C-alpha positions in Angstrom: 0.2 0.0 0.1 2.5 2.4 0.6 6.2 3.5 -0.5 9.0 6.2 -1.5 8.0 7.1 -4.9 9.7 10.3 -5.9 8.0 12.8 -7.4 4.7 11.4 -6.3 2.2 12.8 -3.8 0.8 10.6 -1.3 -3.0 9.7 -1.3 -5.8 8.4 0.9 -5.4 4.8 -0.4 -1.9 5.1 -1.2 -0.1 6.7 1.5 3.8 7.3 1.8 6.2 6.2 4.4 7.9 9.1 6.5 9.8 9.1 10.0 6.8 9.1 12.0 4.6 6.4 10.0 2.7 6.6 7.0 1.2 10.0 5.6 -2.1 10.2 3.9 -3.6 13.0 2.0 -7.0 14.1 1.5 -8.1 16.5 -1.2 -11.8 18.1 -0.4 -13.1 19.1 -3.5 -15.6 21.5 -1.6 -16.7 21.6 2.0 -16.9 19.1 4.9 -20.2 19.1 7.4 -19.3 19.5 11.0 -19.9 16.0 12.1 -17.8 14.4 9.3 -15.6 17.1 10.3 -15.2 15.9 13.6 -15.6 12.0 12.5 -12.9 12.3 10.4 -10.5 14.2 13.4 -11.6 11.4 15.5 -10.3 8.5 12.9 -7.1 10.7 12.8 -6.4 9.8 16.7 -7.9 5.7 16.4 -5.6 5.1 13.3 -2.6 7.8 13.3 -0.6 10.0 15.8 -3.5 12.7 15.6 -1.7 15.2 13.7 -3.6 17.3 10.8 -1.6 19.3 8.5 -3.4 21.5 6.2 -1.3 22.4 2.8 -0.4 25.3 0.9 -2.9 24.1 -1.7 -5.6 23.1 1.1 -5.1 19.5 1.1 -5.4 17.6 4.2 -2.7 15.4 5.5 -2.6 13.1 8.2 0.3 11.3 9.9 1.5 8.5 12.0 -0.6 5.8 10.3 0.6 2.4 10.0 0.6 -0.4 7.8 -2.1 -2.1 9.5 -4.1 1.0 10.4 -4.1 2.8 7.0 -6.3 0.7 5.2 -9.0 1.1 8.2 -8.3 4.5 8.2 -9.1 5.1 4.2 -12.5 3.1 4.9 -13.3 5.4 7.7 -12.9 8.2 5.9 -14.9 7.0 2.5 -18.3 6.6 4.8 -17.9 10.0 5.6 -18.7 10.6 1.8 -16.4 13.8 1.8 -16.3 15.1 -2.1 -12.8 14.2 -2.7 -10.1 13.3 -5.4 -6.3 12.1 -5.5 -5.8 13.2 -9.2 -5.5 15.8 -10.7 -5.2 17.8 -7.8 -8.3 20.2 -8.0 -8.9 23.2 -6.0 -12.5 24.6 -6.0 -13.5 28.0 -4.6 -13.5 28.1 -0.8 -16.9 29.0 -0.4 -18.4 26.9 -3.3 -21.8 25.9 -2.8 -22.6 28.7 0.2 -21.4 32.1 -1.4 -24.5 34.1 -2.9 -21.5 35.1 -5.6 -20.9 31.7 -7.1 -21.7 31.4 -10.2 -21.7 27.6 -10.8 -21.6 24.6 -8.7 -17.8 24.1 -8.8 -17.9 21.3 -6.6 -20.5 19.2 -8.7 -18.0 20.0 -11.6 -15.2 19.2 -9.8 -16.1 15.8 -9.1 -17.2 15.0 -12.5 -14.1 16.6 -14.1 -11.8 14.5 -11.4 -13.8 10.9 -12.3 -13.7 11.3 -16.0 -9.9 11.8 -15.8 -9.4 8.7 -13.6 -7.9 6.7 -16.3 -5.7 9.3 -17.9 -2.1 9.3 -17.9 -1.6 12.5 -15.5 1.4 13.8 -14.1 1.0 13.4 -10.5 1.6 17.2 -9.4 -0.9 18.3 -12.6 -3.1 21.0 -10.8 -6.3 22.7 -11.5 -8.5 25.6 -10.4 -12.2 26.2 -10.6 -13.0 29.8 -9.1 -16.8 30.1 -9.2 -16.6 33.8 -9.1 -17.0 34.1 -5.2 -14.4 35.1 -2.5 -12.0 34.5 -1.5 -10.8 34.1 -5.1 -8.1 31.7 -6.5 -5.8 34.2 -8.7 -2.8 33.8 -6.4 -2.6 30.0 -6.4 -0.7 28.6 -8.9 -2.2 25.8 -11.6 -1.4 24.2 -14.8 -5.2 24.7 -15.5 -7.4 27.5 -14.6 -11.1 27.7 -15.0 -13.0 31.1 -13.6 -16.7 31.6 -13.9 -17.8 34.8 -15.4 -21.4 36.3 -16.2 -21.7 37.3 -19.7 -24.9 38.2 -22.1 -25.3 34.5 -23.2 -25.0 33.1 -19.6 -22.1 31.6 -17.5 -18.8 31.1 -19.1 -16.0 29.4 -18.0 -12.6 30.9 -19.0 -9.9 28.2 -19.5 -6.4 29.8 -19.1 -3.0 28.2 -18.9 -0.1 28.5 -16.3 0.0 30.4 -13.0 -1.6 33.9 -12.0 -0.6 35.4 -15.0 -1.9 32.8 -17.0 -2.1 32.5 -21.0 -6.3 32.4 -22.1 -6.9 29.3 -23.9 -11.0 30.3 -24.7 -14.4 30.7 -23.0 -16.6 28.1 -22.3 -20.4 27.0 -21.6 -20.2 25.0 -18.2 -22.1 21.6 -20.1 -19.0 21.3 -22.1 -16.5 21.9 -19.6 -15.7 18.3 -18.7 -15.0 17.1 -22.4 -12.8 20.3 -23.3 -10.5 19.8 -20.3 -10.4 16.3 -20.8 -9.5 16.5 -24.4 -7.1 19.1 -23.1 -5.6 16.6 -20.8 -5.2 14.1 -23.4 -3.2 16.5 -25.6 -1.3 17.2 -22.3 -0.2 13.6 -22.1 1.3 13.3 -18.4 3.6 16.7 -18.7 3.3 19.6 -16.6 2.1 22.9 -18.4 5.2 24.4 -17.9 6.6 21.2 -20.2 3.8 21.7 -22.9 4.3 25.4 -23.1 8.1 25.5 -23.9 8.0 22.2 -26.3 4.6 22.8 -28.3 3.6 26.1 -27.5 0.0 27.0 -27.3 -1.5 25.5 -30.5 -1.8 22.1 -29.9 -4.0 23.4 -26.4 -6.1 26.3 -28.6 -6.3 23.2 -31.2 -8.0 20.6 -28.7 -10.4 23.3 -27.0 -11.2 25.1 -30.1 -14.3 22.7 -30.2 -16.2 24.1 -27.5 -14.4 27.1 -27.1 -14.7 31.0 -28.4 -11.8 33.6 -28.3 -11.1 35.2 -25.0 -8.9 38.2 -24.1 -7.0 37.7 -20.5 -9.5 38.7 -17.7 -8.4 41.7 -15.4 -6.8 41.0 -12.2 -9.0 41.1 -9.1 -8.0 42.6 -6.0 -6.2 40.4 -3.4 -8.7 38.7 -0.7 -7.8 37.9 2.8 -9.1 34.1 3.7 -8.6 35.3 7.5 -11.8 37.5 7.8 -15.6 37.2 8.2 -17.1 36.7 4.8 -20.9 37.5 5.3 -23.3 35.0 3.2 -26.4 37.2 3.9 -27.6 39.1 6.5 -27.4 36.5 9.2 -24.3 34.3 8.4 -20.9 34.1 7.5 -17.7 32.2 7.2 -15.0 32.8 9.3 -11.6 32.4 8.5 -8.7 30.9 10.5 -4.9 29.4 9.9 -2.9 26.3 11.5 -0.3 27.8 13.0 2.9 26.6 10.7 0.6 24.4 9.1 -0.8 21.7 11.4 -2.7 21.1 14.3 -3.5 18.0 16.8 -6.9 16.4 15.8 -8.2 17.1 19.5 -7.7 20.7 19.0 -9.7 20.8 15.4 -12.7 18.8 16.8 -13.1 21.5 19.4 -12.7 24.3 17.1 -15.4 22.5 15.4 -17.6 22.4 18.1 -17.3 25.6 18.8 -17.7 26.5 15.5 -21.1 24.6 15.7 -21.9 26.2 18.4 -21.9 29.6 16.6 -24.1 28.1 13.9 -21.5 26.8 11.7 -22.0 23.8 9.4 -19.4 23.0 7.6 -15.6 23.2 7.4 -13.9 23.7 4.4 -9.5 23.4 4.2 -8.3 26.4 2.1 -4.8 27.3 0.3 -2.6 28.9 2.5 -3.1 26.0 5.4 -6.1 28.0 6.5 -9.9 26.6 7.0 -13.0 28.7 6.5 -15.9 27.9 9.2 -18.7 28.2 7.5 -22.5 29.2 8.7 -21.6 31.2 11.3 -24.1 33.9 12.9 -22.6 36.8 12.5 -23.3 38.2 16.1 -21.3 35.1 17.4 -18.4 35.4 15.4 -16.8 37.4 17.8 -16.7 35.1 20.5 -15.8 32.1 17.9 -12.4 34.3 17.3 -11.4 34.2 20.8 -12.2 30.7 20.8 -10.1 30.2 18.0 -6.9 32.2 19.5 -7.1 30.3 22.3 -6.9 27.0 20.8 -3.7 28.1 19.0 -4.8 29.0 15.7 -4.4 32.1 13.8 -6.9 34.7 13.5 -5.2 37.8 12.5 -3.8 38.2 8.6 -0.6 40.1 10.1 0.5 36.9 12.9 4.1 36.3 11.9 3.3 33.0 12.1 1.5 32.9 9.2 4.6 34.1 7.2 6.8 31.3 9.0 6.3 28.3 6.6 8.2 25.1 8.3 8.0 21.6 7.0 7.8 18.5 9.7 12.0 18.0 9.3 13.3 15.5 11.7 12.7 13.2 12.9 8.9 13.3 11.9 10.0 13.1 7.8 13.0 10.3 7.4 14.9 13.2 5.0 14.9 15.8 7.5 18.4 16.5 8.5 17.4 19.0 11.4 14.2 20.0 12.7 12.3 22.7 11.2 8.3 23.0 12.8 10.4 22.9 16.3 12.0 25.8 15.6 9.5 27.6 14.2 7.5 29.0 17.1 10.9 30.8 18.2 11.8 32.3 14.5 8.3 33.6 14.1 9.0 35.2 17.6 12.7 36.3 17.1 11.6 38.1 13.1 8.3 39.1 14.2 9.0 42.7 13.1 9.9 42.4 9.7 7.6 39.1 8.6 4.8 40.0 6.3 3.3 38.4 3.1 6.0 39.3 1.2 8.8 38.8 3.8 8.7 35.1 4.5 10.9 32.8 6.1 11.1 29.2 5.4 12.7 26.4 7.8 13.3 23.1 6.0 14.2 20.3 7.1 16.0 19.2 3.8 17.3 20.4 0.5 13.6 19.5 -1.4 11.5 22.2 0.2 8.4 20.6 0.2 6.9 23.5 2.2 7.6 26.3 0.1 9.0 25.8 -3.2 9.5 29.2 -3.8 12.5 31.4 -2.8 11.6 33.4 0.3 13.4 36.3 1.9 15.2 33.8 4.1 15.5 30.4 3.8 17.3 28.3 6.4 17.7 24.5 5.3 18.7 21.9 7.6 22.2 20.1 6.5 23.7 17.4 9.1 22.2 18.7 12.2 23.2 22.4 11.2 21.4 24.8 8.5 22.3 26.5 5.6 21.6 29.9 5.8 19.9 31.1 2.4 18.5 34.8 2.0 16.5 35.3 -1.0 16.6 31.9 -2.3 15.4 28.3 -2.3 16.0 25.5 0.2 18.1 23.5 -2.4 20.2 26.8 -3.1 23.9 26.5 -1.5 23.5 29.7 0.2 26.4 31.9 1.8 27.0 30.1 5.2 26.0 27.2 7.5 24.6 28.3 11.0 25.4 25.4 14.0 21.8 24.6 15.4 22.7 25.9 18.9 23.6 29.4 17.4 20.6 29.6 15.6 18.2 31.7 18.2 20.8 34.4 18.3 21.5 34.7 15.0 17.6 35.2 14.3 17.8 38.1 16.6 20.8 39.2 15.4 19.1 39.9 11.8 15.7 41.1 13.5 18.3 43.3 14.9 19.9 44.7 11.8 16.8 44.8 10.1 15.2 46.6 12.7 18.2 49.4 12.7 18.2 49.6 9.1 14.5 50.6 9.0 13.4 53.6 7.7 10.2 55.4 8.6 7.1 54.2 6.6 9.1 51.4 5.1 8.2 47.4 5.5 9.9 44.4 6.2 10.5 43.4 3.0 11.3 46.7 1.8 14.1 46.9 4.4 15.1 43.3 4.1 15.5 43.6 0.1 17.7 46.6 0.8 19.9 45.3 3.7 20.9 42.5 0.4 22.1 38.8 1.3 25.7 39.7 2.2 24.2 42.2 5.3 21.9 39.5 6.2 24.5 37.0 6.6 27.2 39.0 7.9 24.8 39.8 11.0 23.6 36.1 11.4 27.0 34.3 10.5 29.1 36.9 12.2 26.9 35.9 16.0 27.0 32.2 14.7 30.7 31.9 14.3 31.3 33.6 17.9 28.8 31.2 19.3 
């Protein structure tokens, strides 16, 4: 049932071995009812170690399963009838089925599309977003194929685009033709990532595949950023409250208590979100403040500017068998040390090894585990060489030195990312390594 498969992702029925047992992943295509959420968390404790992670793309990961418990866990989850699919990785709008701004049933479309793609030769990491027009939207989430619903004089149309946030339009299509058109596109893509398709054959093969159903479409105007960690009004009485998991993980017991507090506040469902967050859907608006306090008491993040939100950490050693140093264990003190400078544009990444699973993109500061110590990589990825090694024992003081250097360099009205960009890698390294070398 399990094993190490390079380039693959864990699934519910195909978990992967790691340092603390097997890890399984569930990719919900829609919201999870409160009762199903409670049962899911209870199953995690019964069959695993109780650690639940929300991934950067809004998936759920369950840790500490064993060869004997993984099958019963998957069977239990199957009885909960949670809409989900292992492949392709489909992400739908967070309030699909609940927002009055939804232009179509994104969960139903995703479920049908996943079933139609089940036998296609897809790349393990191929991703699709289905945006129903509601907020929080999916514009900032990278994807190989993007579908976005837009109202038009002819009715609702789905705009199809290839690539990331600056996606290349392939056309506009009526919802009833979407599954057939996307299936045809995926057949042409033939197990590759979109970037590889575009670099080899360009857009022509994709446009030809979509031509039967689609009309020419101009690029859609970008939308203003939406903040998941806020109160999203659904009607005059109800809303969805966004919270985040500190460093992307929590124990199932805390998640059960959060679900019960949400239910007491009127919530009917929980939805994992990209960015390691959750939406508590259906909350009575007059009870939202009390629920926010309850979530904070349980250790969840409720404020957009919380520095823990911009501290990305994988599990690291010993939970990950590839980890060369602890990562998540150091995340709280890292967030505290750099709190004055961290922001959405100023992220610190703690990676247990050079794979950098938790944050593949460059970060303002990356610390990569290396034989028990940490490579210092300002402005780079986990696999980069960096500019020196910080002994594990010296890391707390090195972080404080970096924060002090940034604070001294800050000019009035300047944000953390501006300060750190102006300081540059050399000065950041000098602050950290100069202190570490004397430790």
